VEXROLO-812800 format. One line per 8 residues: number of its first residue (from 1); their letters; for each residue x, y, z of C-alpha. Coordinates in nm, 4 decimals. Last residue first. Example, Ala and Ser with C-alpha at 12.3 -4.5 7.8 and 13.67 -1.06 7.14 Angstrom:
// residues 2
2 = SA = 1.3670:-0.1060:0.7140 | 1.2300:-0.4500:0.7800
//
This chain:
// residues 595
595 = XXXXXXXX = 0.5069:1.5764:-1.0781 | 0.1787:1.6401:-1.2351 | -0.1622:1.5331:-1.0931 | -0.4252:1.3463:-1.1886 | -0.7101:1.2069:-1.0082 | -0.9466:0.9481:-1.2413 | -1.3331:0.9606:-1.1914 | -1.3906:0.7807:-1.4743
587 = XXXXXXXX = -1.0560:0.6125:-1.6241 | -1.0296:0.4766:-2.0435 | -0.7160:0.5521:-2.1399 | -0.5514:0.7459:-2.3970 | -0.8676:0.9451:-2.5844 | -1.0188:0.9900:-2.9523 | -1.3457:0.8141:-3.0354 | -1.3997:0.6543:-3.3629
579 = XXXXXXXX = -1.1065:0.5879:-3.5661 | -0.8899:0.5960:-3.3170 | -0.5021:0.6454:-3.2787 | -0.2935:0.6508:-2.9609 | -0.0409:0.8354:-2.7882 | 0.0688:0.7538:-2.4445 | 0.3214:0.8731:-2.2007 | 0.3273:0.7738:-1.8541
571 = XXXXXXXX = 0.5288:0.8654:-1.5366 | 0.2760:0.6958:-1.3214 | -0.0455:0.4785:-1.3912 | -0.2772:0.2978:-1.0452 | -0.5538:0.0609:-1.1306 | -0.8673:-0.0600:-0.9137 | -1.1309:-0.0974:-1.1696 | -0.8988:-0.1983:-1.4472
563 = XXXXXXXX = -0.7745:0.0132:-1.7154 | -0.8190:-0.0203:-2.0886 | -0.5402:0.0859:-2.2350 | -0.4533:0.1685:-2.6082 | -0.7316:0.2874:-2.7703 | -0.9411:0.3606:-2.4910 | -1.2886:0.5133:-2.5134 | -1.5151:0.2594:-2.5737
555 = XXXXXXXX = -1.8649:0.3221:-2.7374 | -1.7694:0.3207:-3.1372 | -1.5702:0.0111:-3.0903 | -1.2868:0.0343:-3.3100 | -1.0211:0.0816:-3.1308 | -0.6176:0.1180:-3.2724 | -0.2942:0.1175:-3.1011 | -0.0858:0.3794:-3.3380
547 = XXXXXXXX = 0.1574:0.4645:-2.9957 | 0.1628:0.3709:-2.6761 | 0.5061:0.5410:-2.4839 | 0.6616:0.4287:-2.1852 | 0.8517:0.5700:-1.9267 | 0.6810:0.3882:-1.6360 | 0.3439:0.1991:-1.6451 | 0.1938:0.0567:-1.3441
539 = XXXXXXXX = -0.1098:-0.1571:-1.3949 | -0.3572:-0.3421:-1.1257 | -0.5894:-0.6224:-1.1323 | -0.9177:-0.5389:-1.0018 | -1.1277:-0.6918:-1.3218 | -0.8837:-0.7879:-1.5525 | -0.6808:-0.5352:-1.7772 | -0.6774:-0.5320:-2.1150
531 = XXXXXXXX = -0.3197:-0.4023:-2.2928 | -0.2100:-0.2425:-2.6309 | -0.5786:-0.2767:-2.8076 | -0.7432:-0.1810:-2.4722 | -1.1263:-0.1446:-2.5306 | -1.4289:-0.3727:-2.6514 | -1.4122:-0.7541:-2.7190 | -1.6684:-0.7174:-3.0232
523 = XXXXXXXX = -1.4233:-0.7133:-3.2214 | -1.0810:-0.7764:-3.1607 | -0.8556:-0.5134:-2.9887 | -0.5296:-0.3871:-3.2241 | -0.1806:-0.2536:-3.1313 | -0.0399:-0.0954:-3.3405 | 0.2306:-0.0124:-3.0886 | 0.3324:-0.0757:-2.7676
515 = XXXXXXXX = 0.6495:0.0695:-2.6618 | 0.8394:-0.0230:-2.3032 | 1.0483:0.1813:-2.0382 | 0.8766:-0.0105:-1.7738 | 0.5269:-0.2230:-1.8069 | 0.4147:-0.3231:-1.4475 | 0.1184:-0.5746:-1.4279 | -0.0654:-0.6344:-1.0847
507 = XXXXXXXX = -0.2968:-0.9569:-1.0897 | -0.6293:-0.9654:-0.9551 | -0.7924:-1.0500:-1.2740 | -0.5949:-1.1696:-1.5743 | -0.3950:-0.9725:-1.7714 | -0.4410:-0.8872:-2.1391 | -0.1412:-0.7816:-2.3953 | -0.0562:-0.6697:-2.7466
499 = XXXXXXXX = -0.4172:-0.6933:-2.8819 | -0.3877:-0.8348:-3.2334 | -0.3774:-0.7360:-3.5888 | -0.2274:-0.3896:-3.6504 | 0.1064:-0.5716:-3.6419 | 0.0551:-0.6250:-3.2863 | 0.3866:-0.4759:-3.2007 | 0.5960:-0.4777:-2.8697
491 = XXXXXXXX = 0.9066:-0.2166:-2.8733 | 1.1765:-0.2514:-2.6808 | 1.4877:-0.0532:-2.5961 | 1.3294:0.2287:-2.3907 | 0.9902:0.4198:-2.4756 | 1.0635:0.7107:-2.3086 | 1.4683:0.7211:-2.3629 | 1.7061:0.5651:-2.0656
483 = XXXXXXXX = 1.7406:0.1954:-2.2008 | 1.5931:-0.1158:-2.0831 | 1.2676:-0.2861:-2.1673 | 1.1537:-0.3725:-1.7966 | 0.8699:-0.6080:-1.8135 | 0.7144:-0.6371:-1.4281 | 0.4831:-0.9482:-1.3562 | 0.2483:-1.0566:-1.0846
475 = XXXXXXXX = 0.0804:-1.4081:-1.2179 | -0.1437:-1.4630:-1.5024 | -0.0481:-1.2480:-1.8241 | -0.1684:-1.3055:-2.1201 | -0.0005:-1.2452:-2.4351 | -0.2355:-1.0977:-2.7524 | -0.1890:-1.2794:-3.1063 | 0.0786:-1.2724:-3.3500
467 = XXXXXXXX = 0.2916:-1.0657:-3.1430 | 0.5983:-0.8698:-3.3889 | 0.9022:-0.7886:-3.1542 | 1.0576:-0.4990:-3.2152 | 1.4504:-0.3984:-3.1305 | 1.6432:-0.0996:-2.9881 | 2.0004:-0.1282:-3.0638 | 2.2900:-0.2542:-2.7960
459 = XXXXXXXX = 2.1692:-0.6070:-2.8207 | 1.8458:-0.8549:-2.7637 | 1.9259:-0.8646:-2.3883 | 1.5841:-0.8569:-2.2380 | 1.4301:-0.7873:-1.8819 | 1.1300:-0.9978:-1.7340 | 1.0755:-0.9490:-1.3283 | 0.8469:-1.2678:-1.2119
451 = XXXXXXXX = 0.6621:-1.4580:-1.4636 | 0.7709:-1.7696:-1.5349 | 0.4959:-1.8078:-1.8029 | 0.6122:-1.4477:-1.9362 | 0.9389:-1.5855:-1.9973 | 0.8298:-1.8417:-2.2390 | 0.6155:-1.5780:-2.3690 | 0.8742:-1.3838:-2.4579
443 = XXXXXXXX = 1.0988:-1.6495:-2.5815 | 0.8102:-1.7094:-2.8522 | 0.7818:-1.3365:-2.9365 | 1.1314:-1.3802:-3.0119 | 1.4296:-1.2265:-2.8594 | 1.7113:-1.4142:-3.0243 | 1.7391:-1.2406:-3.3629 | 1.7983:-0.9490:-3.2072
435 = XXXXXXXX = 2.1678:-1.0934:-3.0350 | 2.2300:-1.0808:-2.6941 | 2.0929:-1.4015:-2.5442 | 1.7205:-1.2967:-2.5742 | 1.4047:-1.2576:-2.2743 | 1.5768:-1.2906:-1.9467 | 1.4016:-1.3571:-1.6228 | 1.7067:-1.3810:-1.3589
427 = XXXXXXXX = 1.5416:-1.2555:-1.0562 | 1.3362:-1.5823:-1.0114 | 1.1228:-1.5953:-0.7337 | 1.2738:-1.8182:-0.4120 | 1.1744:-2.1306:-0.3225 | 1.1636:-2.1762:0.0127 | 1.2962:-2.4537:0.2083 | 1.5023:-2.2485:0.4129
419 = XXXXXXXX = 1.3302:-1.9405:0.4793 | 1.3943:-1.6409:0.2747 | 1.3338:-1.3616:0.5475 | 1.1007:-1.0390:0.3903 | 1.1263:-0.7199:0.5550 | 1.4104:-0.6156:0.4387 | 1.8202:-0.7417:0.5357 | 1.7886:-1.1411:0.5830
411 = XXXXXXXX = 1.9183:-1.2425:0.9454 | 2.1495:-1.5553:0.9159 | 2.0921:-1.9188:0.9662 | 2.4370:-2.1259:0.8647 | 2.4135:-2.4619:0.6741 | 2.5095:-2.2324:0.3250 | 2.1468:-2.3053:0.2105 | 2.1253:-1.9235:0.1181
403 = XXXXXXXX = 1.7964:-1.8825:0.3201 | 1.9197:-1.9908:0.6619 | 1.6964:-1.8764:0.8418 | 1.7069:-1.6283:1.1731 | 1.4485:-1.5054:1.2159 | 1.0778:-1.7240:1.2231 | 0.8219:-1.6354:0.9717 | 0.5429:-1.3838:1.0183
395 = XXXXXXXX = 0.4834:-1.2394:0.7230 | 0.6614:-0.9113:0.8125 | 0.9897:-1.0951:0.9493 | 0.9864:-1.2763:1.2955 | 1.2866:-1.2313:1.5830 | 1.3993:-0.8864:1.4611 | 1.7663:-0.9095:1.4330 | 2.0743:-1.0678:1.5702
387 = XXXXXXXX = 2.2406:-1.3451:1.3611 | 2.4324:-1.1423:1.0766 | 2.2378:-0.9589:0.8561 | 2.3487:-1.0366:0.4759 | 2.1500:-1.3979:0.5502 | 1.9465:-1.2708:0.1626 | 1.9606:-0.9357:0.1043 | 2.2344:-0.9802:-0.1526
379 = XXXXXXXX = 1.9842:-1.1452:-0.3645 | 2.0989:-1.4671:-0.5641 | 1.7595:-1.6016:-0.6541 | 1.4963:-1.3032:-0.5439 | 1.4281:-1.1454:-0.2457 | 1.0531:-1.1149:-0.2175 | 0.8588:-0.7859:-0.1991 | 0.5606:-0.8168:0.0527
371 = XXXXXXXX = 0.1723:-0.8113:0.0960 | 0.0188:-0.8012:0.4415 | -0.1719:-1.0167:0.6369 | 0.1392:-1.3412:0.6280 | 0.1775:-1.5060:0.2932 | 0.3381:-1.4270:0.0096 | 0.0953:-1.2270:-0.1382 | 0.2639:-0.9600:-0.4042
363 = XXXXXXXX = 0.4948:-0.6807:-0.4121 | 0.6972:-0.7420:-0.7379 | 1.0319:-0.9311:-0.6561 | 1.3465:-0.7933:-0.5712 | 1.6361:-0.8433:-0.6864 | 1.8470:-0.6293:-0.4348 | 2.0988:-0.4564:-0.6755 | 2.4121:-0.3491:-0.4528
355 = XXXXXXXX = 2.5519:-0.0852:-0.2703 | 2.6467:-0.1960:0.0779 | 2.6328:0.1287:0.3482 | 2.9679:0.2174:0.4383 | 2.9773:0.5110:0.1866 | 2.6640:0.6276:0.3528 | 2.3060:0.6314:0.2409 | 2.3660:0.8411:-0.1026
347 = XXXXXXXX = 2.6086:0.5866:-0.2255 | 2.4523:0.4958:-0.5537 | 2.1348:0.3075:-0.6752 | 2.0682:0.0901:-0.4843 | 2.1302:0.0473:-0.0938 | 2.1526:-0.1909:0.1310 | 2.1529:-0.2036:0.5180 | 2.3070:-0.4997:0.7428
339 = XXXXXXXX = 2.4585:-0.2532:1.0044 | 2.3204:-0.0530:1.2945 | 2.4303:0.2836:1.0953 | 2.3598:0.5577:1.3147 | 2.2326:0.9163:1.1635 | 2.2171:1.2127:1.3307 | 2.0838:1.5402:1.1633 | 2.1370:1.6206:0.7993
331 = XXXXXXXX = 2.0853:1.2661:0.6572 | 1.9816:1.2427:0.2980 | 1.8829:0.9311:0.1632 | 1.8060:0.7109:-0.1701 | 1.9148:0.9725:-0.4511 | 1.8393:1.2915:-0.3788 | 1.7636:1.4241:-0.7237 | 1.5575:1.1094:-0.7923
323 = XXXXXXXX = 1.6543:0.9485:-1.1141 | 1.7155:0.6424:-0.9731 | 1.3632:0.5866:-0.7775 | 1.4447:0.3947:-0.4769 | 1.6416:0.0679:-0.3531 | 1.6318:0.1263:0.0120 | 1.6518:-0.2124:0.1946 | 1.6956:-0.2195:0.5732
315 = XXXXXXXX = 1.8921:-0.4516:0.7934 | 1.9565:-0.1337:1.0592 | 1.8853:0.1936:1.0437 | 1.8936:0.4635:1.3357 | 1.7930:0.8121:1.2378 | 1.8422:1.1287:1.4579 | 1.6247:1.4964:1.3977 | 1.6917:1.8133:1.4389
307 = XXXXXXXX = 1.9487:1.9024:1.1250 | 1.6313:1.7023:0.9417 | 1.6293:1.3340:0.8025 | 1.5392:1.2473:0.4216 | 1.4381:0.8605:0.3843 | 1.3897:0.7163:0.0149 | 1.3102:0.9297:-0.3081 | 1.5241:1.2017:-0.1785
299 = XXXXXXXX = 1.4955:1.5668:-0.3628 | 1.2524:1.7504:-0.6338 | 1.0586:1.4344:-0.8149 | 1.0595:1.1712:-0.5373 | 0.9646:0.8413:-0.6212 | 0.9288:0.5308:-0.4015 | 1.0261:0.2397:-0.6093 | 1.1533:0.0273:-0.2715
291 = XXXXXXXX = 1.1741:0.0496:0.1062 | 1.1878:-0.2913:0.2237 | 1.2138:-0.2737:0.6201 | 1.4310:-0.4747:0.8969 | 1.4623:-0.2311:1.1549 | 1.3847:0.1609:1.1301 | 1.4249:0.3974:1.4240 | 1.3362:0.7631:1.3994
283 = XXXXXXXX = 1.3942:1.0276:1.6557 | 1.2196:1.2875:1.5412 | 1.2934:1.6640:1.4177 | 1.1665:1.6359:1.0522 | 1.1979:1.2539:0.9055 | 1.0631:1.2866:0.6119 | 0.9921:0.9061:0.4468 | 0.9000:0.7302:0.1254
275 = XXXXXXXX = 0.9093:0.9788:-0.1473 | 1.1286:1.2296:0.0679 | 1.0537:1.5913:-0.1436 | 0.8411:1.5862:-0.4740 | 0.5955:1.3323:-0.3053 | 0.5462:0.9408:-0.3986 | 0.5047:0.6151:-0.2395 | 0.5704:0.3262:-0.4831
267 = XXXXXXXX = 0.7085:0.1190:-0.1886 | 0.7211:0.0947:0.1995 | 0.7383:-0.2443:0.3414 | 0.7566:-0.2767:0.7250 | 0.9374:-0.5604:0.9287 | 0.9457:-0.2752:1.2167 | 0.9192:0.1134:1.2120 | 0.9133:0.2913:1.5188
259 = XXXXXXXX = 0.9105:0.7011:1.5178 | 0.9576:0.8924:1.8124 | 0.8613:1.2499:1.9135 | 1.0456:1.3842:2.2515 | 0.9390:1.6486:2.4034 | 0.7845:1.8889:2.2014 | 0.7640:1.9020:1.8529 | 0.8856:1.7160:1.5641
251 = XXXXXXXX = 0.7130:1.7165:1.2048 | 0.6898:1.3488:1.0844 | 0.6204:1.2498:0.7363 | 0.5263:0.9160:0.6164 | 0.4631:0.7522:0.2801 | 0.4564:1.0558:0.0381 | 0.6943:1.2459:0.2776 | 0.7066:1.6009:0.1853
243 = XXXXXXXX = 0.4657:1.8003:-0.0438 | 0.1964:1.7421:-0.2781 | 0.1514:1.4049:-0.0822 | 0.0751:1.0605:-0.2447 | 0.0280:0.7112:-0.1439 | 0.0806:0.4028:-0.3250 | 0.2155:0.1596:-0.0716 | 0.2518:0.1371:0.3243
235 = XXXXXXXX = 0.2900:-0.2278:0.4241 | 0.2632:-0.2912:0.7752 | 0.4569:-0.5891:0.9753 | 0.4664:-0.2818:1.2401 | 0.4378:0.0733:1.2908 | 0.5031:0.2917:1.5597 | 0.4250:0.6105:1.6184 | 0.5347:0.7435:1.9839
227 = XXXXXXXX = 0.3460:0.9319:2.2366 | 0.1630:1.2687:2.2945 | -0.0017:1.4655:2.5604 | 0.2789:1.5390:2.7900 | 0.5101:1.6172:2.5384 | 0.2167:1.8914:2.3767 | 0.2799:1.9758:2.0299 | 0.3835:1.6423:1.8998
219 = XXXXXXXX = 0.3825:1.5891:1.5505 | 0.2976:1.2823:1.2716 | 0.1234:1.2629:0.9534 | 0.0729:0.9280:0.8001 | 0.0147:0.7602:0.4543 | 0.0315:1.0719:0.2413 | 0.2300:1.2418:0.4789 | 0.2645:1.5813:0.3891
211 = XXXXXXXX = 0.0185:1.8869:0.2590 | -0.2016:1.9987:-0.0268 | -0.3341:1.7134:-0.1454 | -0.2482:1.4291:0.1198 | -0.3717:1.1761:-0.0457 | -0.4276:0.7961:0.0300 | -0.3492:0.4450:-0.1862 | -0.2348:0.2214:0.0505
203 = XXXXXXXX = -0.2243:0.1821:0.4191 | -0.2164:-0.1893:0.5180 | -0.2068:-0.3600:0.8464 | -0.0065:-0.6545:1.0435 | -0.0057:-0.3514:1.3537 | 0.0000:0.0287:1.3553 | 0.0510:0.1609:1.6802 | -0.0406:0.5265:1.7717
195 = XXXXXXXX = 0.0155:0.7928:2.0842 | -0.1285:1.1231:2.0571 | -0.0082:1.4561:2.0202 | -0.1228:1.5576:1.6645 | -0.1688:1.2660:1.4482 | -0.3109:1.2616:1.1313 | -0.3835:0.9136:0.9463 | -0.4481:0.8193:0.5876
187 = XXXXXXXX = -0.4045:1.0947:0.3934 | -0.1971:1.2897:0.6773 | -0.1686:1.6265:0.5852 | -0.4049:1.8921:0.4364 | -0.6716:1.8510:0.1667 | -0.6708:1.4945:0.3130 | -0.7856:1.1984:0.1131 | -0.8787:0.8337:0.1699
179 = XXXXXXXX = -0.8293:0.5313:-0.0966 | -0.6911:0.3203:0.1843 | -0.6634:0.2456:0.5491 | -0.6478:-0.1859:0.5598 | -0.6587:-0.3421:0.9323 | -0.4558:-0.6368:1.0900 | -0.4226:-0.3815:1.3758 | -0.4671:-0.0693:1.4059
171 = XXXXXXXX = -0.4625:0.1038:1.7615 | -0.4940:0.4865:1.8631 | -0.4581:0.6153:2.2268 | -0.5483:0.9784:2.2243 | -0.3827:1.2515:2.3948 | -0.4794:1.5591:2.2049 | -0.5223:1.4311:1.8534 | -0.5791:1.0583:1.6677
163 = XXXXXXXX = -0.6838:1.1444:1.3454 | -0.8402:0.8830:1.0922 | -0.9535:0.8505:0.7056 | -0.8329:1.1772:0.5754 | -0.6039:1.2856:0.8415 | -0.6433:1.6487:0.7639 | -0.8903:1.8413:0.6060 | -1.0879:1.5651:0.5859
155 = XXXXXXXX = -1.2046:1.3137:0.3179 | -1.2767:0.9224:0.3482 | -1.2980:0.6848:0.0925 | -1.2057:0.3416:0.2514 | -1.0853:0.2397:0.6421 | -1.1385:-0.1395:0.6274 | -1.1569:-0.2822:0.9803 | -0.9982:-0.6242:1.0734
147 = XXXXXXXX = -0.9189:-0.4827:1.4137 | -0.9753:-0.0920:1.5182 | -0.8881:-0.0027:1.8230 | -0.9700:0.3994:1.9857 | -0.9099:0.5240:2.3332 | -1.0108:0.9218:2.3997 | -0.9324:1.1602:2.1503 | -1.0019:1.0103:1.8123
139 = XXXXXXXX = -1.1781:1.1353:1.5051 | -1.2554:0.8693:1.3291 | -1.3819:0.8396:0.9582 | -1.2928:1.1892:0.7718 | -1.0620:1.2877:1.0793 | -0.9981:1.6110:1.1032 | -1.1700:1.9263:1.0242 | -1.2105:2.1552:0.6691
131 = XXXXXXXX = -1.3842:1.8667:0.5513 | -1.4834:1.6040:0.7833 | -1.6443:1.3759:0.5421 | -1.6973:0.9995:0.5858 | -1.7598:0.8139:0.2791 | -1.7231:0.4610:0.4337 | -1.5783:0.2841:0.7354 | -1.6079:-0.1175:0.7188
123 = XXXXXXXX = -1.6506:-0.3716:0.9544 | -1.5104:-0.7053:1.1285 | -1.3645:-0.4952:1.4192 | -1.4241:-0.1594:1.6123 | -1.3428:-0.0535:1.9687 | -1.4115:0.2241:2.1102 | -1.3141:0.4103:2.4768 | -1.4298:0.7504:2.5608
115 = XXXXXXXX = -1.2476:0.9586:2.8311 | -1.1451:1.2210:2.5383 | -1.4124:1.1806:2.3372 | -1.4096:0.9708:2.0160 | -1.6083:1.1334:1.7358 | -1.7238:0.8598:1.5302 | -1.8643:0.8569:1.1176 | -1.7881:1.1975:0.9784
107 = XXXXXXXX = -2.0699:1.3540:0.7728 | -2.1579:1.4480:0.4212 | -1.9870:1.2232:0.1698 | -2.2570:0.9465:0.2762 | -2.0896:0.8903:0.6053 | -2.1107:0.5235:0.5537 | -2.1119:0.2568:0.8170 | -2.0576:-0.1165:0.6237
99 = XXXXXXXX = -2.1412:-0.4582:0.8424 | -2.0742:-0.7628:0.7221 | -1.7756:-0.8496:0.8371 | -1.8623:-1.0013:1.1897 | -1.9901:-0.6172:1.2567 | -1.8036:-0.5967:1.6000 | -1.8876:-0.2649:1.7908 | -1.7330:-0.2316:2.1435
91 = XXXXXXXX = -1.8236:0.0435:2.3515 | -1.6752:0.1834:2.6771 | -1.8363:0.5067:2.7607 | -1.6951:0.7110:3.0570 | -1.6411:1.0415:2.8181 | -1.8375:1.0374:2.5249 | -1.8521:0.8625:2.2139 | -2.0126:1.0466:1.9493
83 = XXXXXXXX = -2.1792:0.8808:1.6632 | -2.1159:1.1653:1.3765 | -2.4322:1.3117:1.1881 | -2.6835:1.1629:0.9128 | -2.5304:0.8317:0.9392 | -2.5609:0.5383:0.6271 | -2.6013:0.1924:0.7642 | -2.4585:-0.0488:0.4889
75 = XXXXXXXX = -2.5545:-0.4430:0.5146 | -2.3366:-0.7337:0.3506 | -2.5405:-1.0363:0.3076 | -2.6570:-1.2948:0.5461 | -2.9567:-1.0940:0.7507 | -2.9040:-0.7819:0.9651 | -2.8143:-0.9309:1.3061 | -2.5609:-0.6851:1.4460
67 = XXXXXXXX = -2.3573:-0.7154:1.7611 | -2.2230:-0.4286:2.0158 | -2.0447:-0.5160:2.3071 | -2.0490:-0.3471:2.6307 | -2.1308:0.0490:2.7384 | -2.4981:0.1679:2.6623 | -2.6792:0.4526:2.4465 | -2.4650:0.3186:2.1489
59 = XXXXXXXX = -2.7997:0.0508:2.1359 | -2.9892:0.3104:2.0932 | -2.7758:0.4788:1.8201 | -2.7404:0.1798:1.6165 | -3.0843:0.1186:1.6698 | -3.1535:0.4666:1.4825 | -2.9014:0.4553:1.2199 | -3.1220:0.1349:1.0701
51 = XXXXXXXX = -3.0761:-0.2183:1.1167 | -3.4279:-0.3410:1.1369 | -3.4968:-0.3060:0.7323 | -3.1906:-0.5319:0.6978 | -3.3534:-0.8508:0.8496 | -3.2367:-1.0707:1.1058 | -3.3804:-0.8419:1.4561 | -3.1317:-0.5771:1.4441
43 = XXXXXXXX = -2.8236:-0.4685:1.6172 | -2.7566:-0.7073:1.9303 | -2.6654:-0.5874:2.2685 | -2.4448:-0.8423:2.4036 | -2.5247:-1.0142:2.6829 | -2.3238:-0.9308:3.0082 | -2.0867:-1.2225:3.1238 | -2.1814:-1.4048:3.4730
35 = XXXXXXXX = -1.9437:-1.3746:3.7331 | -1.7170:-1.6776:3.7969 | -1.6895:-1.7991:4.1538 | -1.4067:-2.0813:4.1761 | -1.4349:-2.2823:4.4445 | -1.1422:-2.5231:4.4601 | -1.1195:-2.8437:4.6562 | -1.1500:-3.0582:4.3180
27 = XXXXXXXX = -1.1213:-2.9024:4.0086 | -1.3537:-2.7579:3.7517 | -1.2681:-2.6488:3.4406 | -1.3921:-2.3561:3.2767 | -1.2666:-2.3423:2.9121 | -1.3732:-2.0314:2.7310 | -1.3901:-1.9932:2.3232 | -1.3605:-1.6820:2.1292
19 = XXXXXXXX = -1.4606:-1.7183:1.7904 | -1.2604:-1.5144:1.5410 | -1.3810:-1.3509:1.2262 | -1.1199:-1.2362:0.9405 | -1.2596:-1.0551:0.6246 | -1.0550:-1.0350:0.3548 | -1.0889:-0.7237:0.1624 | -1.0908:-0.6748:-0.2113
11 = XXXXXXXX = -1.0669:-0.3247:-0.2782 | -1.4003:-0.1748:-0.4914 | -1.4027:-0.0040:-0.7859 | -1.2736:0.2385:-1.0667 | -0.9580:0.4045:-0.8599 | -0.7825:0.5720:-1.1103 | -0.4139:0.7195:-1.0312 | -0.2578:0.9445:-1.2839
3 = XXX = 0.1086:1.0549:-1.3286 | 0.1750:1.3200:-1.5514 | 0.4568:1.4000:-1.7432
//
């Protein structure tokens, strides 16, 4: 089988622009001396043409704040060489959500040397390239802080997005690290003897092509220079490594390397060994995190801890790839069960850990700066963790809360705390009552309107639902046909008359254990006779079959699936029949690797 990830458009990114209001009050009988605040250095005179690389370099010759006056639309400055922040420099750049710095796929963007200090806010760092070196966008050995920064489409030997090395201090806040590639370790961030904090951020779709740590790679070669890796209130999703740790890989080192995860969601990360976390030679603490849908072809899908490591885990959900040979967990080192943990399926995390289906909704915007997975109605995660837990959940909502309405507030397992007045997503969205006759197109449409996770109860035998016109998916939805064989038990047929499904913009559709057959796209609408996806939508296809879907558009190459500008497919098997052009998916700029 193959897993393909297609990236065909720009990420949606929110820009938070904050203002600081300083109120100075005069109080009788008191004399207050206020030093004047130095004016910021401004790049540009109001026109895009004035905002050049030379103007930015001139501004960087002084310390202090640097702002931009480049007009009212987003402006890109392409660099010819890295911007160096030397020992003794202290620079703060604020792009106000309108500035993109590009390396033009040829140079790194920033080199922060020991003793240098750099703060970046409200801008994007793209297309940096440090092939054969570390840190495609930023290499930090000093102090670097990113606040509301997008680090995207950068490449390096290690640390496709960022490297933090040689005693560097790195803080990433309310930022997105995505679609970066390392030819070795650390697709998103590479850490070697540096102290790193990631708060309220997203690390997604990064790749360690020939190494470990698709999202983050952490090692401490010098105990005097290193520090802990702390990740709080953040989401790591869709990251891939060719070896260890799809989301995070640690490799120990000198002193006491430490990994701390609090209120985090790790979902849909992939590696042959340790889909979510490889914990090697490190003291790791995981509290109130959700690890779900992570995949491993050779061993553990959730967390692997080596003999020279320790793992303390509390109030955490592990619900990962049921086909992973090693299950959710493997502990060769010390394991401390802090209570309130949930595993599913199996008992690989230990007999004392509750085994139960957590009934999680799809990854979605549930409030807060990052996406989360909410526990559905009846989830055993709700109020499962006792009265002692972190003060807030990943979204910033207070803990504990009376999520199950029994009159007693208790902590939820996982990164999401269901509030007392909150309506949870439905986890009981079933098509059919056990008979084939009950599984009709109308029943399926009603389930789609409810969205969430859709399953089928149509009897023990395979069943076909014949749709008469396309079904539109307007909210994040998972459709699971059940069964263990490729294509599952449920076939959706367009009867050679209609497209089967279409998604709206900016939604995630997951189809699992399904067969899509005999779809036909309407002329002259174009491609995607089985599924057509909207702008910036995400499509995830698992263990499914596309057969005899027909494209009539001579200029289109996708008969079965028309991919969105941002798409992910995994474990997919597709065949399609065409009258004009052969192919299963329209996916320019597609990266594929075999599991």
